[in-house]
PDB file of N, H, CA, C and O in Angstrom:
ATOM      1  N   MET A   1     -14.363   8.279  -4.238  1.00  0.00           N
ATOM      2  CA  MET A   1     -13.838   8.478  -5.595  1.00  0.00           C
ATOM      3  C   MET A   1     -14.212   9.999  -6.001  1.00  0.00           C
ATOM      4  O   MET A   1     -15.103  10.662  -5.470  1.00  0.00           O
ATOM      5  N   HIS A   2     -13.439  10.381  -6.946  1.00  0.00           N
ATOM      6  H   HIS A   2     -12.715   9.842  -7.377  1.00  0.00           H
ATOM      7  CA  HIS A   2     -13.587  11.742  -7.507  1.00  0.00           C
ATOM      8  C   HIS A   2     -14.199  11.615  -8.767  1.00  0.00           C
ATOM      9  O   HIS A   2     -14.134  10.507  -9.299  1.00  0.00           O
ATOM     10  N   ARG A   3     -14.837  12.615  -9.409  1.00  0.00           N
ATOM     11  H   ARG A   3     -14.890  13.516  -8.977  1.00  0.00           H
ATOM     12  CA  ARG A   3     -15.385  12.625 -10.711  1.00  0.00           C
ATOM     13  C   ARG A   3     -14.380  12.282 -11.782  1.00  0.00           C
ATOM     14  O   ARG A   3     -14.609  11.451 -12.661  1.00  0.00           O
ATOM     15  N   LEU A   4     -13.280  12.947 -11.668  1.00  0.00           N
ATOM     16  H   LEU A   4     -13.095  13.622 -10.954  1.00  0.00           H
ATOM     17  CA  LEU A   4     -12.220  12.839 -12.593  1.00  0.00           C
ATOM     18  C   LEU A   4     -11.718  11.361 -12.646  1.00  0.00           C
ATOM     19  O   LEU A   4     -11.537  10.835 -13.745  1.00  0.00           O
ATOM     20  N   SER A   5     -11.500  10.709 -11.539  1.00  0.00           N
ATOM     21  H   SER A   5     -11.648  11.136 -10.647  1.00  0.00           H
ATOM     22  CA  SER A   5     -11.083   9.200 -11.596  1.00  0.00           C
ATOM     23  C   SER A   5     -12.178   8.427 -12.073  1.00  0.00           C
ATOM     24  O   SER A   5     -11.922   7.466 -12.799  1.00  0.00           O
ATOM     25  N   ASP A   6     -13.393   8.701 -11.774  1.00  0.00           N
ATOM     26  H   ASP A   6     -13.601   9.482 -11.185  1.00  0.00           H
ATOM     27  CA  ASP A   6     -14.533   7.890 -12.340  1.00  0.00           C
ATOM     28  C   ASP A   6     -14.481   7.979 -13.895  1.00  0.00           C
ATOM     29  O   ASP A   6     -14.574   6.979 -14.607  1.00  0.00           O
ATOM     30  N   ARG A   7     -14.332   9.197 -14.355  1.00  0.00           N
ATOM     31  H   ARG A   7     -14.257  10.009 -13.776  1.00  0.00           H
ATOM     32  CA  ARG A   7     -14.380   9.481 -15.787  1.00  0.00           C
ATOM     33  C   ARG A   7     -13.219   8.733 -16.485  1.00  0.00           C
ATOM     34  O   ARG A   7     -13.374   8.236 -17.601  1.00  0.00           O
ATOM     35  N   MET A   8     -12.050   8.663 -15.802  1.00  0.00           N
ATOM     36  H   MET A   8     -11.924   9.067 -14.895  1.00  0.00           H
ATOM     37  CA  MET A   8     -10.858   7.933 -16.276  1.00  0.00           C
ATOM     38  C   MET A   8     -11.154   6.504 -16.434  1.00  0.00           C
ATOM     39  O   MET A   8     -10.842   5.907 -17.464  1.00  0.00           O
ATOM     40  N   ARG A   9     -11.777   5.909 -15.398  1.00  0.00           N
ATOM     41  H   ARG A   9     -12.031   6.395 -14.562  1.00  0.00           H
ATOM     42  CA  ARG A   9     -12.126   4.494 -15.389  1.00  0.00           C
ATOM     43  C   ARG A   9     -13.129   4.141 -16.470  1.00  0.00           C
ATOM     44  O   ARG A   9     -13.038   3.074 -17.078  1.00  0.00           O
ATOM     45  N   ALA A  10     -14.027   4.970 -16.699  1.00  0.00           N
ATOM     46  H   ALA A  10     -14.101   5.837 -16.205  1.00  0.00           H
ATOM     47  CA  ALA A  10     -15.037   4.819 -17.695  1.00  0.00           C
ATOM     48  C   ALA A  10     -14.448   4.861 -19.184  1.00  0.00           C
ATOM     49  O   ALA A  10     -14.911   4.134 -20.063  1.00  0.00           O
ATOM     50  N   LEU A  11     -13.462   5.703 -19.395  1.00  0.00           N
ATOM     51  H   LEU A  11     -13.087   6.293 -18.681  1.00  0.00           H
ATOM     52  CA  LEU A  11     -12.899   5.796 -20.803  1.00  0.00           C
ATOM     53  C   LEU A  11     -11.819   4.592 -20.938  1.00  0.00           C
ATOM     54  O   LEU A  11     -11.564   4.127 -22.048  1.00  0.00           O
ATOM     55  N   ALA A  12     -11.248   4.149 -19.857  1.00  0.00           N
ATOM     56  H   ALA A  12     -11.456   4.527 -18.955  1.00  0.00           H
ATOM     57  CA  ALA A  12     -10.005   3.245 -20.028  1.00  0.00           C
ATOM     58  C   ALA A  12     -10.363   2.024 -20.916  1.00  0.00           C
ATOM     59  O   ALA A  12      -9.563   1.734 -21.805  1.00  0.00           O
ATOM     60  N   PRO A  13     -11.448   1.304 -20.769  1.00  0.00           N
ATOM     61  CA  PRO A  13     -11.578   0.017 -21.562  1.00  0.00           C
ATOM     62  C   PRO A  13     -11.466   0.236 -23.016  1.00  0.00           C
ATOM     63  O   PRO A  13     -10.986  -0.649 -23.725  1.00  0.00           O
ATOM     64  N   ALA A  14     -11.900   1.420 -23.535  1.00  0.00           N
ATOM     65  H   ALA A  14     -12.290   2.138 -22.959  1.00  0.00           H
ATOM     66  CA  ALA A  14     -12.006   1.679 -24.977  1.00  0.00           C
ATOM     67  C   ALA A  14     -10.773   2.466 -25.568  1.00  0.00           C
ATOM     68  O   ALA A  14     -10.691   2.735 -26.766  1.00  0.00           O
ATOM     69  N   HIS A  15      -9.814   2.814 -24.627  1.00  0.00           N
ATOM     70  H   HIS A  15      -9.881   2.595 -23.653  1.00  0.00           H
ATOM     71  CA  HIS A  15      -8.757   3.721 -24.923  1.00  0.00           C
ATOM     72  C   HIS A  15      -7.462   3.060 -25.095  1.00  0.00           C
ATOM     73  O   HIS A  15      -7.170   2.140 -24.332  1.00  0.00           O
ATOM     74  N   PRO A  16      -6.605   3.453 -26.072  1.00  0.00           N
ATOM     75  CA  PRO A  16      -5.314   2.649 -26.125  1.00  0.00           C
ATOM     76  C   PRO A  16      -4.355   3.045 -25.019  1.00  0.00           C
ATOM     77  O   PRO A  16      -3.347   2.362 -24.838  1.00  0.00           O
ATOM     78  N   ARG A  17      -4.600   4.074 -24.291  1.00  0.00           N
ATOM     79  H   ARG A  17      -5.419   4.630 -24.437  1.00  0.00           H
ATOM     80  CA  ARG A  17      -3.956   4.338 -22.970  1.00  0.00           C
ATOM     81  C   ARG A  17      -4.640   3.901 -21.721  1.00  0.00           C
ATOM     82  O   ARG A  17      -4.442   4.459 -20.643  1.00  0.00           O
ATOM     83  N   GLY A  18      -5.453   2.888 -21.884  1.00  0.00           N
ATOM     84  H   GLY A  18      -5.614   2.434 -22.761  1.00  0.00           H
ATOM     85  CA  GLY A  18      -6.427   2.450 -20.886  1.00  0.00           C
ATOM     86  C   GLY A  18      -5.600   2.096 -19.553  1.00  0.00           C
ATOM     87  O   GLY A  18      -5.997   2.525 -18.470  1.00  0.00           O
ATOM     88  N   VAL A  19      -4.535   1.369 -19.646  1.00  0.00           N
ATOM     89  H   VAL A  19      -4.213   1.020 -20.526  1.00  0.00           H
ATOM     90  CA  VAL A  19      -3.788   1.041 -18.491  1.00  0.00           C
ATOM     91  C   VAL A  19      -3.231   2.265 -17.753  1.00  0.00           C
ATOM     92  O   VAL A  19      -3.263   2.320 -16.524  1.00  0.00           O
ATOM     93  N   GLN A  20      -2.768   3.153 -18.440  1.00  0.00           N
ATOM     94  H   GLN A  20      -2.742   3.108 -19.438  1.00  0.00           H
ATOM     95  CA  GLN A  20      -2.306   4.446 -17.731  1.00  0.00           C
ATOM     96  C   GLN A  20      -3.393   5.182 -17.076  1.00  0.00           C
ATOM     97  O   GLN A  20      -3.194   5.730 -15.992  1.00  0.00           O
ATOM     98  N   LEU A  21      -4.613   5.233 -17.710  1.00  0.00           N
ATOM     99  H   LEU A  21      -4.775   4.788 -18.591  1.00  0.00           H
ATOM    100  CA  LEU A  21      -5.787   5.780 -17.236  1.00  0.00           C
ATOM    101  C   LEU A  21      -6.244   5.252 -15.829  1.00  0.00           C
ATOM    102  O   LEU A  21      -6.583   5.936 -14.864  1.00  0.00           O
ATOM    103  N   LEU A  22      -6.175   3.843 -15.926  1.00  0.00           N
ATOM    104  H   LEU A  22      -5.899   3.287 -16.710  1.00  0.00           H
ATOM    105  CA  LEU A  22      -6.645   3.131 -14.736  1.00  0.00           C
ATOM    106  C   LEU A  22      -5.592   3.382 -13.440  1.00  0.00           C
ATOM    107  O   LEU A  22      -5.976   3.599 -12.291  1.00  0.00           O
ATOM    108  N   ALA A  23      -4.258   3.309 -13.849  1.00  0.00           N
ATOM    109  H   ALA A  23      -3.947   3.132 -14.782  1.00  0.00           H
ATOM    110  CA  ALA A  23      -3.274   3.720 -12.897  1.00  0.00           C
ATOM    111  C   ALA A  23      -3.404   4.964 -12.294  1.00  0.00           C
ATOM    112  O   ALA A  23      -3.295   5.070 -11.073  1.00  0.00           O
ATOM    113  N   ALA A  24      -3.651   6.025 -13.094  1.00  0.00           N
ATOM    114  H   ALA A  24      -3.739   5.939 -14.086  1.00  0.00           H
ATOM    115  CA  ALA A  24      -3.677   7.262 -12.697  1.00  0.00           C
ATOM    116  C   ALA A  24      -4.928   7.572 -11.873  1.00  0.00           C
ATOM    117  O   ALA A  24      -4.892   8.428 -10.989  1.00  0.00           O
ATOM    118  N   ALA A  25      -5.991   6.905 -12.150  1.00  0.00           N
ATOM    119  H   ALA A  25      -6.020   6.210 -12.868  1.00  0.00           H
ATOM    120  CA  ALA A  25      -7.167   7.059 -11.373  1.00  0.00           C
ATOM    121  C   ALA A  25      -7.077   6.451 -10.087  1.00  0.00           C
ATOM    122  O   ALA A  25      -7.579   6.996  -9.103  1.00  0.00           O
ATOM    123  N   ALA A  26      -6.429   5.277 -10.015  1.00  0.00           N
ATOM    124  H   ALA A  26      -6.021   4.834 -10.814  1.00  0.00           H
ATOM    125  CA  ALA A  26      -6.101   4.649  -8.709  1.00  0.00           C
ATOM    126  C   ALA A  26      -5.082   5.593  -7.752  1.00  0.00           C
ATOM    127  O   ALA A  26      -5.227   5.796  -6.546  1.00  0.00           O
ATOM    128  N   GLU A  27      -4.180   6.031  -8.483  1.00  0.00           N
ATOM    129  H   GLU A  27      -4.062   5.866  -9.462  1.00  0.00           H
ATOM    130  CA  GLU A  27      -3.137   6.999  -7.636  1.00  0.00           C
ATOM    131  C   GLU A  27      -3.866   8.126  -7.128  1.00  0.00           C
ATOM    132  O   GLU A  27      -3.642   8.527  -5.986  1.00  0.00           O
ATOM    133  N   PHE A  28      -4.857   8.762  -7.989  1.00  0.00           N
ATOM    134  H   PHE A  28      -5.039   8.436  -8.916  1.00  0.00           H
ATOM    135  CA  PHE A  28      -5.461   9.886  -7.638  1.00  0.00           C
ATOM    136  C   PHE A  28      -6.402   9.626  -6.423  1.00  0.00           C
ATOM    137  O   PHE A  28      -6.481  10.411  -5.478  1.00  0.00           O
ATOM    138  N   ASP A  29      -7.093   8.495  -6.516  1.00  0.00           N
ATOM    139  H   ASP A  29      -7.029   7.857  -7.283  1.00  0.00           H
ATOM    140  CA  ASP A  29      -8.130   8.051  -5.397  1.00  0.00           C
ATOM    141  C   ASP A  29      -7.344   7.918  -4.091  1.00  0.00           C
ATOM    142  O   ASP A  29      -7.827   8.278  -3.017  1.00  0.00           O
ATOM    143  N   ALA A  30      -6.150   7.404  -4.208  1.00  0.00           N
ATOM    144  H   ALA A  30      -5.758   7.112  -5.080  1.00  0.00           H
ATOM    145  CA  ALA A  30      -5.312   7.016  -3.000  1.00  0.00           C
ATOM    146  C   ALA A  30      -4.862   8.425  -2.396  1.00  0.00           C
ATOM    147  O   ALA A  30      -4.916   8.654  -1.187  1.00  0.00           O
ATOM    148  N   ALA A  31      -4.441   9.292  -3.284  1.00  0.00           N
ATOM    149  H   ALA A  31      -4.397   9.106  -4.266  1.00  0.00           H
ATOM    150  CA  ALA A  31      -4.125  10.631  -2.837  1.00  0.00           C
ATOM    151  C   ALA A  31      -5.129  11.432  -2.098  1.00  0.00           C
ATOM    152  O   ALA A  31      -4.883  12.151  -1.129  1.00  0.00           O
ATOM    153  N   ILE A  32      -6.358  11.227  -2.684  1.00  0.00           N
ATOM    154  H   ILE A  32      -6.558  10.643  -3.470  1.00  0.00           H
ATOM    155  CA  ILE A  32      -7.632  11.833  -2.111  1.00  0.00           C
ATOM    156  C   ILE A  32      -7.893  11.291  -0.674  1.00  0.00           C
ATOM    157  O   ILE A  32      -8.142  12.033   0.276  1.00  0.00           O
ATOM    158  N   ASP A  33      -7.815   9.946  -0.595  1.00  0.00           N
ATOM    159  H   ASP A  33      -7.613   9.343  -1.367  1.00  0.00           H
ATOM    160  CA  ASP A  33      -8.100   9.366   0.621  1.00  0.00           C
ATOM    161  C   ASP A  33      -6.987   9.852   1.626  1.00  0.00           C
ATOM    162  O   ASP A  33      -7.318  10.167   2.769  1.00  0.00           O
ATOM    163  N   GLY A  34      -5.747   9.915   1.241  1.00  0.00           N
ATOM    164  H   GLY A  34      -5.478   9.659   0.312  1.00  0.00           H
ATOM    165  CA  GLY A  34      -4.748  10.247   2.211  1.00  0.00           C
ATOM    166  C   GLY A  34      -4.821  11.669   2.632  1.00  0.00           C
ATOM    167  O   GLY A  34      -4.564  11.983   3.794  1.00  0.00           O
ATOM    168  N   TYR A  35      -5.180  12.588   1.684  1.00  0.00           N
ATOM    169  H   TYR A  35      -5.389  12.332   0.740  1.00  0.00           H
ATOM    170  CA  TYR A  35      -5.184  13.968   1.928  1.00  0.00           C
ATOM    171  C   TYR A  35      -6.311  14.329   2.949  1.00  0.00           C
ATOM    172  O   TYR A  35      -6.132  15.161   3.838  1.00  0.00           O
ATOM    173  N   PHE A  36      -7.489  13.650   2.766  1.00  0.00           N
ATOM    174  H   PHE A  36      -7.634  12.974   2.043  1.00  0.00           H
ATOM    175  CA  PHE A  36      -8.614  13.902   3.646  1.00  0.00           C
ATOM    176  C   PHE A  36      -8.862  13.002   4.909  1.00  0.00           C
ATOM    177  O   PHE A  36      -9.859  13.086   5.626  1.00  0.00           O
ATOM    178  N   ALA A  37      -7.799  12.117   5.083  1.00  0.00           N
ATOM    179  H   ALA A  37      -6.989  12.049   4.500  1.00  0.00           H
ATOM    180  CA  ALA A  37      -7.759  11.234   6.046  1.00  0.00           C
ATOM    181  C   ALA A  37      -7.448  11.942   7.396  1.00  0.00           C
ATOM    182  O   ALA A  37      -6.844  13.015   7.376  1.00  0.00           O
ATOM    183  N   GLY A  38      -7.843  11.374   8.570  1.00  0.00           N
ATOM    184  H   GLY A  38      -8.333  10.502   8.586  1.00  0.00           H
ATOM    185  CA  GLY A  38      -7.373  11.958   9.834  1.00  0.00           C
ATOM    186  C   GLY A  38      -6.737  10.921  10.640  1.00  0.00           C
ATOM    187  O   GLY A  38      -7.406  10.011  11.130  1.00  0.00           O
ATOM    188  N   PRO A  39      -5.479  11.014  10.800  1.00  0.00           N
ATOM    189  CA  PRO A  39      -4.585  12.202  10.407  1.00  0.00           C
ATOM    190  C   PRO A  39      -4.302  12.102   8.900  1.00  0.00           C
ATOM    191  O   PRO A  39      -4.407  11.059   8.253  1.00  0.00           O
ATOM    192  N   GLN A  40      -3.944  13.260   8.425  1.00  0.00           N
ATOM    193  H   GLN A  40      -3.859  14.107   8.951  1.00  0.00           H
ATOM    194  CA  GLN A  40      -3.533  13.528   7.030  1.00  0.00           C
ATOM    195  C   GLN A  40      -2.317  12.725   6.703  1.00  0.00           C
ATOM    196  O   GLN A  40      -1.301  12.890   7.378  1.00  0.00           O
ATOM    197  N   THR A  41      -2.343  11.845   5.690  1.00  0.00           N
ATOM    198  H   THR A  41      -3.168  11.711   5.141  1.00  0.00           H
ATOM    199  CA  THR A  41      -1.148  11.044   5.333  1.00  0.00           C
ATOM    200  C   THR A  41      -0.629  11.480   3.956  1.00  0.00           C
ATOM    201  O   THR A  41       0.340  10.893   3.476  1.00  0.00           O
ATOM    202  N   VAL A  42      -1.216  12.459   3.314  1.00  0.00           N
ATOM    203  H   VAL A  42      -2.004  12.936   3.704  1.00  0.00           H
ATOM    204  CA  VAL A  42      -0.697  13.036   1.998  1.00  0.00           C
ATOM    205  C   VAL A  42      -0.628  14.545   2.031  1.00  0.00           C
ATOM    206  O   VAL A  42      -1.623  15.205   2.331  1.00  0.00           O
ATOM    207  N   SER A  43       0.439  15.058   1.751  1.00  0.00           N
ATOM    208  H   SER A  43       1.247  14.522   1.507  1.00  0.00           H
ATOM    209  CA  SER A  43       0.557  16.486   1.824  1.00  0.00           C
ATOM    210  C   SER A  43      -0.221  17.184   0.757  1.00  0.00           C
ATOM    211  O   SER A  43      -0.677  16.561  -0.202  1.00  0.00           O
ATOM    212  N   THR A  44      -0.363  18.360   0.897  1.00  0.00           N
ATOM    213  H   THR A  44       0.007  18.867   1.675  1.00  0.00           H
ATOM    214  CA  THR A  44      -1.003  19.332  -0.062  1.00  0.00           C
ATOM    215  C   THR A  44      -0.221  19.211  -1.433  1.00  0.00           C
ATOM    216  O   THR A  44      -0.789  19.018  -2.508  1.00  0.00           O
ATOM    217  N   GLU A  45       1.076  19.338  -1.282  1.00  0.00           N
ATOM    218  H   GLU A  45       1.538  19.494  -0.409  1.00  0.00           H
ATOM    219  CA  GLU A  45       1.910  19.288  -2.485  1.00  0.00           C
ATOM    220  C   GLU A  45       1.723  17.954  -3.238  1.00  0.00           C
ATOM    221  O   GLU A  45       1.545  17.943  -4.456  1.00  0.00           O
ATOM    222  N   GLU A  46       1.768  16.818  -2.485  1.00  0.00           N
ATOM    223  H   GLU A  46       1.913  16.827  -1.496  1.00  0.00           H
ATOM    224  CA  GLU A  46       1.568  15.505  -3.113  1.00  0.00           C
ATOM    225  C   GLU A  46       0.240  15.373  -3.703  1.00  0.00           C
ATOM    226  O   GLU A  46       0.137  14.904  -4.836  1.00  0.00           O
ATOM    227  N   TYR A  47      -0.805  15.749  -3.029  1.00  0.00           N
ATOM    228  H   TYR A  47      -0.721  16.130  -2.108  1.00  0.00           H
ATOM    229  CA  TYR A  47      -2.113  15.771  -3.623  1.00  0.00           C
ATOM    230  C   TYR A  47      -2.297  16.635  -4.857  1.00  0.00           C
ATOM    231  O   TYR A  47      -2.948  16.231  -5.821  1.00  0.00           O
ATOM    232  N   MET A  48      -1.730  17.809  -4.821  1.00  0.00           N
ATOM    233  H   MET A  48      -1.201  18.137  -4.039  1.00  0.00           H
ATOM    234  CA  MET A  48      -1.865  18.558  -6.141  1.00  0.00           C
ATOM    235  C   MET A  48      -1.056  18.141  -7.198  1.00  0.00           C
ATOM    236  O   MET A  48      -1.392  18.380  -8.358  1.00  0.00           O
ATOM    237  N   ALA A  49       0.112  17.463  -6.891  1.00  0.00           N
ATOM    238  H   ALA A  49       0.385  17.268  -5.949  1.00  0.00           H
ATOM    239  CA  ALA A  49       0.914  16.891  -8.012  1.00  0.00           C
ATOM    240  C   ALA A  49       0.146  15.674  -8.660  1.00  0.00           C
ATOM    241  O   ALA A  49       0.117  15.533  -9.883  1.00  0.00           O
ATOM    242  N   THR A  50      -0.458  14.826  -7.818  1.00  0.00           N
ATOM    243  H   THR A  50      -0.436  14.940  -6.825  1.00  0.00           H
ATOM    244  CA  THR A  50      -1.141  13.735  -8.338  1.00  0.00           C
ATOM    245  C   THR A  50      -2.420  14.125  -9.171  1.00  0.00           C
ATOM    246  O   THR A  50      -2.770  13.492 -10.167  1.00  0.00           O
ATOM    247  N   PHE A  51      -3.084  15.217  -8.680  1.00  0.00           N
ATOM    248  H   PHE A  51      -2.800  15.731  -7.871  1.00  0.00           H
ATOM    249  CA  PHE A  51      -4.251  15.634  -9.384  1.00  0.00           C
ATOM    250  C   PHE A  51      -3.859  16.257 -10.690  1.00  0.00           C
ATOM    251  O   PHE A  51      -4.618  16.081 -11.643  1.00  0.00           O
ATOM    252  N   GLN A  52      -2.733  16.986 -10.856  1.00  0.00           N
ATOM    253  H   GLN A  52      -2.117  17.129 -10.082  1.00  0.00           H
ATOM    254  CA  GLN A  52      -2.179  17.499 -12.056  1.00  0.00           C
ATOM    255  C   GLN A  52      -1.778  16.308 -12.944  1.00  0.00           C
ATOM    256  O   GLN A  52      -2.067  16.358 -14.140  1.00  0.00           O
ATOM    257  N   ARG A  53      -1.212  15.372 -12.504  1.00  0.00           N
ATOM    258  H   ARG A  53      -0.977  15.332 -11.533  1.00  0.00           H
ATOM    259  CA  ARG A  53      -0.827  14.196 -13.444  1.00  0.00           C
ATOM    260  C   ARG A  53      -2.047  13.594 -13.938  1.00  0.00           C
ATOM    261  O   ARG A  53      -2.098  13.316 -15.136  1.00  0.00           O
ATOM    262  N   ALA A  54      -3.048  13.349 -13.179  1.00  0.00           N
ATOM    263  H   ALA A  54      -3.006  13.574 -12.205  1.00  0.00           H
ATOM    264  CA  ALA A  54      -4.314  12.705 -13.648  1.00  0.00           C
ATOM    265  C   ALA A  54      -5.020  13.686 -14.513  1.00  0.00           C
ATOM    266  O   ALA A  54      -5.627  13.155 -15.444  1.00  0.00           O
ATOM    267  N   LEU A  55      -5.095  14.933 -14.448  1.00  0.00           N
ATOM    268  H   LEU A  55      -4.603  15.365 -13.693  1.00  0.00           H
ATOM    269  CA  LEU A  55      -5.789  15.907 -15.229  1.00  0.00           C
ATOM    270  C   LEU A  55      -5.089  15.961 -16.532  1.00  0.00           C
ATOM    271  O   LEU A  55      -5.708  16.022 -17.594  1.00  0.00           O
ATOM    272  N   SER A  56      -3.655  15.936 -16.444  1.00  0.00           N
ATOM    273  H   SER A  56      -3.152  15.887 -15.581  1.00  0.00           H
ATOM    274  CA  SER A  56      -2.905  15.982 -17.690  1.00  0.00           C
ATOM    275  C   SER A  56      -3.150  14.804 -18.502  1.00  0.00           C
ATOM    276  O   SER A  56      -3.336  14.975 -19.707  1.00  0.00           O
ATOM    277  N   LEU A  57      -3.176  13.646 -18.020  1.00  0.00           N
ATOM    278  H   LEU A  57      -3.025  13.507 -17.041  1.00  0.00           H
ATOM    279  CA  LEU A  57      -3.413  12.492 -18.808  1.00  0.00           C
ATOM    280  C   LEU A  57      -4.862  12.488 -19.294  1.00  0.00           C
ATOM    281  O   LEU A  57      -5.099  12.083 -20.432  1.00  0.00           O
ATOM    282  N   TRP A  58      -5.813  12.901 -18.520  1.00  0.00           N
ATOM    283  H   TRP A  58      -5.621  13.229 -17.595  1.00  0.00           H
ATOM    284  CA  TRP A  58      -7.101  12.960 -19.026  1.00  0.00           C
ATOM    285  C   TRP A  58      -7.349  13.863 -20.222  1.00  0.00           C
ATOM    286  O   TRP A  58      -8.045  13.495 -21.168  1.00  0.00           O
ATOM    287  N   SER A  59      -6.748  15.086 -20.158  1.00  0.00           N
ATOM    288  H   SER A  59      -6.183  15.385 -19.390  1.00  0.00           H
ATOM    289  CA  SER A  59      -6.623  16.112 -21.242  1.00  0.00           C
ATOM    290  C   SER A  59      -6.008  15.456 -22.426  1.00  0.00           C
ATOM    291  O   SER A  59      -6.543  15.621 -23.523  1.00  0.00           O
ATOM    292  N   GLU A  60      -4.899  14.705 -22.310  1.00  0.00           N
ATOM    293  H   GLU A  60      -4.465  14.571 -21.420  1.00  0.00           H
ATOM    294  CA  GLU A  60      -4.179  14.186 -23.479  1.00  0.00           C
ATOM    295  C   GLU A  60      -5.075  13.091 -24.147  1.00  0.00           C
ATOM    296  O   GLU A  60      -5.159  12.984 -25.371  1.00  0.00           O
ATOM    297  N   ALA A  61      -5.720  12.308 -23.290  1.00  0.00           N
ATOM    298  H   ALA A  61      -5.652  12.395 -22.296  1.00  0.00           H
ATOM    299  CA  ALA A  61      -6.452  11.146 -23.763  1.00  0.00           C
ATOM    300  C   ALA A  61      -7.705  11.648 -24.547  1.00  0.00           C
ATOM    301  O   ALA A  61      -7.992  11.170 -25.645  1.00  0.00           O
ATOM    302  N   THR A  62      -8.384  12.553 -23.994  1.00  0.00           N
ATOM    303  H   THR A  62      -8.151  12.941 -23.103  1.00  0.00           H
ATOM    304  CA  THR A  62      -9.626  13.074 -24.527  1.00  0.00           C
ATOM    305  C   THR A  62      -9.502  14.334 -25.443  1.00  0.00           C
ATOM    306  O   THR A  62     -10.450  14.729 -26.123  1.00  0.00           O
ATOM    307  N   ARG A  63      -8.321  14.921 -25.423  1.00  0.00           N
ATOM    308  H   ARG A  63      -7.551  14.600 -24.870  1.00  0.00           H
ATOM    309  CA  ARG A  63      -8.084  16.053 -26.239  1.00  0.00           C
ATOM    310  C   ARG A  63      -8.982  17.268 -25.702  1.00  0.00           C
ATOM    311  O   ARG A  63      -9.221  18.243 -26.415  1.00  0.00           O
ATOM    312  N   GLU A  64      -9.436  17.143 -24.463  1.00  0.00           N
ATOM    313  H   GLU A  64      -9.242  16.351 -23.884  1.00  0.00           H
ATOM    314  CA  GLU A  64     -10.365  18.258 -23.891  1.00  0.00           C
ATOM    315  C   GLU A  64      -9.466  19.142 -22.954  1.00  0.00           C
ATOM    316  O   GLU A  64      -8.624  18.654 -22.200  1.00  0.00           O
ATOM    317  N   ALA A  65      -9.704  20.404 -23.062  1.00  0.00           N
ATOM    318  H   ALA A  65     -10.387  20.801 -23.675  1.00  0.00           H
ATOM    319  CA  ALA A  65      -9.118  21.383 -22.077  1.00  0.00           C
ATOM    320  C   ALA A  65      -9.675  21.128 -20.719  1.00  0.00           C
ATOM    321  O   ALA A  65     -10.872  20.872 -20.592  1.00  0.00           O
ATOM    322  N   PRO A  66      -8.902  21.181 -19.740  1.00  0.00           N
ATOM    323  CA  PRO A  66      -9.481  21.066 -18.351  1.00  0.00           C
ATOM    324  C   PRO A  66     -10.515  22.127 -18.157  1.00  0.00           C
ATOM    325  O   PRO A  66     -10.405  23.256 -18.635  1.00  0.00           O
ATOM    326  N   ALA A  67     -11.597  21.690 -17.386  1.00  0.00           N
ATOM    327  H   ALA A  67     -11.687  20.772 -16.998  1.00  0.00           H
ATOM    328  CA  ALA A  67     -12.695  22.550 -17.165  1.00  0.00           C
ATOM    329  C   ALA A  67     -12.619  23.145 -15.757  1.00  0.00           C
ATOM    330  O   ALA A  67     -13.489  23.925 -15.368  1.00  0.00           O
TER     331      ALA A  67
END
């Protein structure tokens, strides 16, 4: 797992968009697993798109700018 997906899962139970946070965290973890798998099953473009969606949702949910 990634720090971002861990933080999304931690926030989800108390947040109105919790279901979305959990889904995005799971999608991001799957993309990480596929990207770093041997052989690679997720392209760089797919990985980056999934990361961007997760980061955007995190930023909206917390009102924090990406670090």
